[in-house]
C-alpha positions in Angstrom: -2.9 -6.0 -10.4 -3.5 -3.0 -12.5 -6.2 -0.8 -12.2 -8.6 -2.2 -14.8 -8.6 -5.8 -13.4 -9.0 -3.8 -9.7 -12.4 -2.1 -10.9 -13.4 -5.1 -12.8 -13.2 -7.6 -10.0 -14.8 -4.8 -7.6 -17.9 -4.4 -10.2 -17.8 -8.9 -10.2 -17.8 -8.6 -6.0 -20.5 -5.9 -5.5 -22.9 -7.6 -8.0 -23.5 -10.0 -5.0 -23.2 -8.0 -1.9 -25.4 -6.2 -0.1 -24.7 -2.5 1.7 -22.8 -3.5 4.2 -23.9 -0.4 6.8 -26.7 0.7 4.7 -25.3 4.0 5.3 -26.1 5.5 1.7 -28.2 8.6 2.7 -27.5 8.8 6.0 -26.3 11.7 6.3 -27.9 15.5 5.8 -28.9 16.3 2.4 -26.3 18.8 1.1 -28.0 22.6 1.0 -27.7 24.9 -2.3 -25.0 26.3 -0.3 -22.6 24.0 -0.1 -20.1 23.3 -2.8 -18.6 19.5 -1.4 -15.2 17.8 -2.6 -13.8 16.3 0.5 -17.4 15.4 1.7 -18.0 14.6 -2.0 -19.4 11.1 -1.8 -21.7 11.0 1.6 -24.3 9.7 1.8 -23.5 7.9 -2.2 -21.4 5.2 -1.1 -21.4 2.5 1.2 -18.5 3.0 4.1 -18.2 -0.6 4.9 -18.0 -1.9 1.3 -14.1 -0.9 -0.7 -16.3 -2.4 -3.3 -18.4 0.2 -3.8 -15.7 3.0 -3.4 -14.1 2.4 -6.7 -16.5 1.4 -8.3 -19.1 3.7 -8.0 -16.7 6.4 -7.4 -13.8 5.3 -9.2 -11.8 4.7 -6.1 -8.2 4.7 -6.2 -8.0 6.0 -9.8 -6.0 8.9 -7.9 -3.5 6.6 -6.5 -3.2 5.0 -10.4 -3.1 7.8 -11.6 -0.3 9.2 -8.6 1.5 6.3 -10.2 1.2 6.8 -13.4 2.5 10.7 -13.6 5.8 10.1 -11.0 5.9 12.0 -7.3 6.9 15.0 -9.3 4.1 14.6 -11.5 2.1 14.4 -7.8 3.6 17.7 -6.2 2.6 19.8 -9.5 -1.0 19.0 -9.7 -1.1 20.0 -5.7 1.2 23.3 -7.0 -1.0 23.9 -9.9 -4.2 23.8 -7.7 -2.9 26.0 -5.1 -3.9 23.7 -2.2 -4.0 24.7 1.0 -3.4 22.7 4.7 -6.8 22.1 6.1 -5.6 21.3 9.3 -6.0 25.3 10.0 -3.1 26.6 9.5 -3.9 26.6 5.5 0.4 25.7 5.1 0.9 25.4 1.2 0.1 21.6 0.8 2.7 21.2 -2.2 5.8 23.2 -0.4 5.8 21.2 2.5 5.1 17.7 -0.3 8.0 18.7 -1.4 10.3 19.6 1.4 9.8 16.5 2.9 10.2 14.5 -0.8 14.1 16.3 -1.0 14.8 15.6 2.7 18.0 12.7 2.6 17.2 10.1 5.1 17.2 5.9 5.2 13.1 5.9 6.1 9.9 8.7 6.0 6.8 8.9 7.4 3.2 10.0 6.9 0.8 10.8 9.6 -2.7 11.3 9.1 -4.1 13.4 11.7 -7.5 12.4 11.9 -8.3 14.1 15.3 -11.6 16.2 16.6 -9.4 17.7 19.1 -12.3 19.7 21.0 -16.3 18.5 21.4 -17.4 21.0 18.8 -15.8 20.0 15.5 -17.6 16.7 13.9 -14.9 16.8 11.1 -13.4 13.1 11.3 -16.3 11.6 12.6 -18.4 12.5 9.5 -16.0 11.6 6.7 -14.3 8.9 8.5 -17.8 7.1 9.0 -18.9 8.2 5.7 -16.0 8.1 3.5 -13.2 6.4 4.4 -11.6 5.7 1.3 -11.1 8.9 0.2 -8.7 9.7 3.2 -6.9 6.1 2.9 -6.6 7.4 -0.6 -5.3 10.5 -0.5 -3.0 8.8 2.7 -1.1 6.5 0.3 -0.7 9.3 -2.6 1.2 10.9 0.0 3.7 8.0 0.7 3.7 7.8 -2.6 4.9 11.6 -3.2 7.5 11.8 -0.7 8.8 8.6 -0.9 7.6 6.9 2.9 6.4 3.5 3.9 4.5 3.5 6.7 1.6 5.7 7.1 0.1 6.4 10.7 -3.6 7.5 10.9 -4.6 9.1 14.3 -8.2 9.3 15.5 -10.1 9.5 18.4 -10.2 7.0 20.9 -13.8 7.1 21.5 -15.0 6.4 17.7 -15.2 2.9 18.2 -17.5 2.9 15.0 -15.1 5.1 12.7 -12.1 2.4 14.5 -13.8 -0.7 13.3 -14.1 0.7 9.3 -11.0 2.0 9.3 -9.5 -1.4 9.7 -11.8 -3.2 8.3 -11.0 -0.9 5.2 -7.4 -1.7 5.7 -8.2 -5.5 5.7 -9.9 -5.4 2.6 -7.2 -3.1 0.8 -4.6 -5.8 1.5 -6.6 -8.4 -0.2 -7.3 -6.3 -3.4 -3.5 -5.3 -3.9 -3.8 -1.6 -2.1 -1.3 -2.4 0.7 1.3 -3.9 1.1 4.2 -4.6 -1.7 4.1 -3.4 -5.0 1.0 -1.4 -5.1 -1.6 -1.8 -8.3 1.7 -3.8 -9.7 4.7 -1.0 -9.6 7.5 -0.6 -7.5 5.5 1.6 -4.4 5.2 -0.5 -1.3 3.1 0.7 1.6 1.4 -0.4 5.2 -1.4 1.6 7.2 -1.7 1.8 10.7 -4.5 2.9 12.7 -3.7 4.8 16.0 -6.4 5.2 18.6 -5.5 8.5 20.2 -7.1 10.4 23.3 -9.3 13.7 21.4 -8.1 17.1 22.8 -6.4 20.4 21.9 -3.0 19.9 22.2 -3.0 16.4 20.9 -4.2 18.1 17.7 -0.6 20.1 17.7 1.8 18.1 15.1 5.0 18.0 17.1 2.5 16.7 19.6 0.8 14.4 17.9 4.3 12.9 17.1 5.4 12.4 20.5 2.2 10.4 21.1 3.5 8.4 18.4 6.7 8.1 20.0 5.0 6.9 23.2 5.5 9.7 25.0 3.5 12.6 26.5 1.5 15.1 24.6 3.4 17.7 25.0 4.2 20.4 22.1 7.9 20.9 21.7 9.9 23.9 20.0 11.3 22.4 17.0 14.6 23.9 14.4 13.7 21.6 11.6 10.1 20.9 10.6 8.6 17.6 10.9 8.9 17.2 6.9 12.4 17.1 7.9 13.1 15.7 10.8 9.7 14.4 12.6 8.7 10.6 14.2 11.9 8.7 15.3 14.2 12.1 13.5 13.0 10.6 10.0 11.1 13.1 7.9 8.1 13.3 8.6 4.9 14.6 6.1 1.6 15.5 8.7 -1.5 16.3 7.1 -4.8 16.3 8.2 -7.1 14.2 7.1 -9.5 16.6 5.1 -6.5 17.9 3.3 -6.0 14.3 1.9 -9.4 13.6 1.3 -9.0 17.0 -1.2 -5.6 15.3 -2.7 -7.6 12.3 -3.9 -10.2 14.3 -5.0 -8.0 16.4 -7.0 -5.6 13.2 -8.3 -9.0 11.3 -9.6 -9.8 14.6 -11.6 -13.3 15.4 -9.6 -12.3 18.4 -8.9 -11.0 21.1 -11.8 -7.4 21.8 -10.3 -8.2 25.7 -9.4 -11.6 24.4 -7.5 -10.1 21.4 -5.4 -8.8 23.5 -2.8 -11.6 26.3 -2.0 -13.8 24.4 0.0 -14.1 23.7 3.9 -15.4 21.7 6.3 -17.2 23.5 8.6 -19.1 22.4 11.7 -21.6 24.2 13.1 -22.7 24.5 16.6 -24.1 26.3 20.1 -27.3 28.4 19.6 -29.0 26.9 16.8 -32.4 25.2 15.7 -29.6 21.5 14.7 -26.2 21.0 14.3 -24.3 20.1 11.2 -21.0 19.7 9.1 -21.0 21.1 6.3 -19.0 21.8 3.2 -19.1 25.5 1.7 -16.6 27.5 -1.3 -14.1 30.3 1.0 -15.2 33.5 0.8 -18.6 33.2 1.8 -19.4 35.1 4.7 -19.9 33.5 8.2 -23.0 35.4 8.0 -24.1 34.1 4.7 -23.6 30.5 5.9 -25.4 30.9 9.7 -28.4 32.1 7.8 -28.5 29.3 5.0 -27.5 26.4 7.1 -30.7 28.0 9.4 -32.8 29.2 7.0 -33.3 32.3 8.7 -32.0 35.9 8.8 -29.6 36.8 12.1 -32.0 39.2 13.3 -34.7 36.1 13.6 -31.9 33.6 14.9 -31.1 36.1 17.5 -27.5 36.1 17.4 -25.1 37.3 20.0 -21.3 36.6 18.8 -20.3 33.7 16.4 -17.3 31.8 17.8 -15.2 31.2 14.7 -12.3 28.9 14.6 -12.5 26.7 17.5 -11.3 27.3 21.3 -9.1 29.8 20.8 -11.0 31.7 17.7 -11.8 34.8 17.8 -15.8 36.0 17.8 -17.5 37.7 15.2 -20.7 39.6 15.3 -22.8 41.7 13.7 -21.8 45.5 12.7 -17.8 46.8 12.6 -15.7 46.3 15.1 -13.2 48.6 16.3 -10.7 49.6 14.0 -7.4 47.6 15.0 -8.9 45.1 17.8 -9.6 41.4 17.3 -12.6 40.3 16.1 -14.8 41.2 13.1 -18.4 41.6 11.6 -20.1 38.5 10.7 -19.7 39.8 7.0 -16.0 38.2 7.3 -15.5 35.9 4.4 -14.8 32.4 5.6 -11.0 32.5 3.7 -7.7 31.8 5.4 -6.6 35.5 4.9 -9.5 37.0 5.8 -10.3 35.3 9.5 -6.3 36.2 9.9 -6.5 40.1 9.0 -9.5 39.8 12.5 -7.2 38.5 14.6 -8.3 34.9 14.5 -7.4 31.2 13.2 -9.5 29.1 10.7 -8.5 26.5 13.2 -10.9 23.5 13.7 -13.2 26.0 11.6 -15.7 25.7 14.1 -18.7 27.7 13.8 -20.4 28.2 17.4 -23.5 30.6 17.9 -24.0 32.4 21.3 -27.6 33.4 21.3 -29.6 35.6 23.1 -29.8 38.2 20.6 -27.5 41.4 21.4 -28.4 41.9 24.9 -28.9 38.3 25.8 -25.1 37.1 27.3 -23.1 38.8 29.0 -20.0 39.1 27.1 -17.6 38.8 30.3 -19.1 36.0 31.0 -18.5 34.5 28.0 -15.3 35.2 27.6 -14.6 33.5 31.1 -16.2 30.5 29.6 -13.9 30.6 26.5 -11.0 31.0 28.7 -12.2 28.0 31.4 -12.4 25.6 28.8 -8.7 26.8 27.4 -7.3 26.8 31.1 -8.6 22.8 30.9 -7.0 22.1 28.1 -3.7 23.6 28.1 -0.8 21.3 29.0 0.8 23.1 31.7 4.5 23.0 29.6 4.6 26.6 28.5 4.6 28.6 31.9 2.6 31.5 30.1 0.1 29.7 28.6 -0.6 27.5 31.7 -0.3 30.3 34.4 -1.6 33.3 31.7 -4.8 31.1 31.1 -5.9 30.7 35.2 -5.3 34.1 36.2 -7.5 35.5 32.8 -10.3 33.0 34.4 -9.5 34.6 37.8 -9.6 38.6 36.6 -12.3 37.5 34.7 -14.6 35.6 37.6 -13.2 39.5 39.3 -15.2 41.7 36.9 -17.9 39.3 36.9 -18.1 40.1 40.2 -17.7 43.9 40.4 -14.2 43.6 41.8 -12.1 44.7 38.9 -10.5 47.8 38.1 -9.5 49.5 35.0 -6.3 48.5 35.8 -6.8 45.6 35.3 -7.7 45.5 31.9 -4.3 46.5 31.2 -2.6 43.9 32.9 -5.4 41.5 30.8 -3.5 42.3 28.1 -0.7 42.0 29.0 -0.9 38.9 29.5 -2.4 37.6 26.3 0.4 39.1 24.9 3.1 36.8 27.2 1.1 33.9 26.0 0.7 35.0 22.3 5.0 35.2 22.4 6.2 33.0 25.0 4.2 30.0 24.5 5.1 27.0 22.2 2.0 25.8 20.4 -1.0 27.5 18.8 -3.0 27.0 22.0 -1.5 29.0 24.0 -0.2 31.8 20.9 -4.0 32.2 20.4 -5.3 31.3 23.5 -6.0 35.9 23.8 -8.2 35.6 21.0 -11.9 35.0 22.3 -10.7 37.6 25.2 -9.5 40.1 23.2 -12.2 40.1 20.2 -14.9 40.1 22.8 -13.3 43.4 24.5 -13.2 44.9 21.0 -16.6 43.5 20.2 -18.6 44.3 23.1 -16.2 47.1 25.6 -19.9 48.1 26.7 -20.6 44.7 28.5 -16.9 44.9 30.7 -17.6 48.9 31.3 -21.3 48.3 32.5 -19.6 45.8 35.2 -16.2 47.7 36.3 -17.5 51.3 36.8 -21.4 50.7 36.9 -21.3 47.4 38.8 -24.0 45.4 37.3 -24.2 42.8 34.7 -26.1 44.3 31.3 -27.3 40.8 30.9 -29.1 40.4 34.0 -31.3 44.4 33.7 
C-alpha cells in the first residue's frame, strides 16, 4: 500500500468515526513563549485514532519520505538539522544513527526510552498520552535508517492509559500495513513491542535499560563499545529518547524547517509554582524568563529561592551571579546544552523545579540535604563511591543542620563529591554532587550560619 492510498482509506474511515478518546484540546493552551515541535499535535489530534493522525497531521508521511530517500538520506537529513538527542546528554543523533547503521551484524534493535525516570518529569506521560503516533513514526524511521527489524518501546509500568493507547495504536498500525512485513509496499519489515518498566533514575540510563530488556537487574555497566555497536543481546542497538523520535518524525514530515527542528526542548515546570505544566520552548530562553512567562509574574513576585534544573542530579540556579568557577548558575542562564553544562549541571530531564520562599525562606543546607537523600534512595548500589558517598553526604548534611559539623567537614564533602564523579559508572553517581556543590556556591552564607554561628538562617 502506498502512502496516497493509506491516506485515502484513513480519510474514508475517519469520516464515519467519533473521536475515540475525546482528547482534543485537553492540554494546556500553547503559551506565547512556546515553540512546539515534539508536542506539535497535542490538542489537535485524537491520540486514540490513527486515522486522525494520518489525515489531520499527515501522519506517517515522514516514514514514507524516509523510504523514498533511503537510509543514508535519512541520516543526512538529521545531520543537516544538527539534531541532538533529547534524553539529556545531547549526543548528535545523526552520529549515533550512522554508527549503528555501519555496525555489521545479522540483527539490530531499536529501543525507545519513554520512561519518566523520576516523579517531577512528565515528558513521556504528556507525549504518549496526547500523540503516541508521532513517537511511533519516529521509531520506525530510526529502525529503517539503521536496518533494524525489531523495536522496543519502554514506558513506566504505572502509565496504564498510555500503555493502552500504545498497544491499540500498534494494532491499528498492523491493520494499516505500517507494521510487519513490507511496510508501505517497501522491502522494510519491522515490529514494535511495548515494554512496561518500573520507573527509576537508574532505569533511564541506557545500559541499565538494555539489562532490563534482557531480563536482568536494572544496573548500569561499563561499556567498551557504545550500545549502537554492541547493545541488546550483544547486537547493535539504537537507543533514543521518545522526544528525539517525535522531533525526527516532524523533521521528516517537513513540519519543522531543518535548521529549527532541534532547537526546542520539552520542560516540566514543578515545585513551588502556581500550577505545574509541561511546555516546549526554544533553546536559548533563560531559566528565569521561562519561569516568569509560564507563571505570569516576575521572579520577585514569585518569591524564588532557587531553581533546580535538569532533574534530581541537576544543579541549583539562583538570582545574581555565582562565585567564579563554582557549580551552579544564574537564573539568566540560557537553556542550552552548552550553557547548562558550563554551570556544572546537565540538561537531563529538563525539569525546572522551583524552591520558593524567597532568598531567606528555605535553608540551603536543608535544600541540599533533601536533594541528596533522594539520590541516595535512588542509587542502585552497584558503585561503592555512589552508594556510600550519597549515604555519607546525607549524614554530614544532617550534622550541619544540627550544628555538629566543622569547616573540615566541608572539605571532606568536596572530596566525596569528586570521588563519586570519578568512580561511578552512570550519570546518577557522576552528577550526584551537583545539587550540593551548587548550593555551597550560591548559598555559602547558609552553610556558614550553621557551621560558625550555630543557627539556621531560615528560622530567624
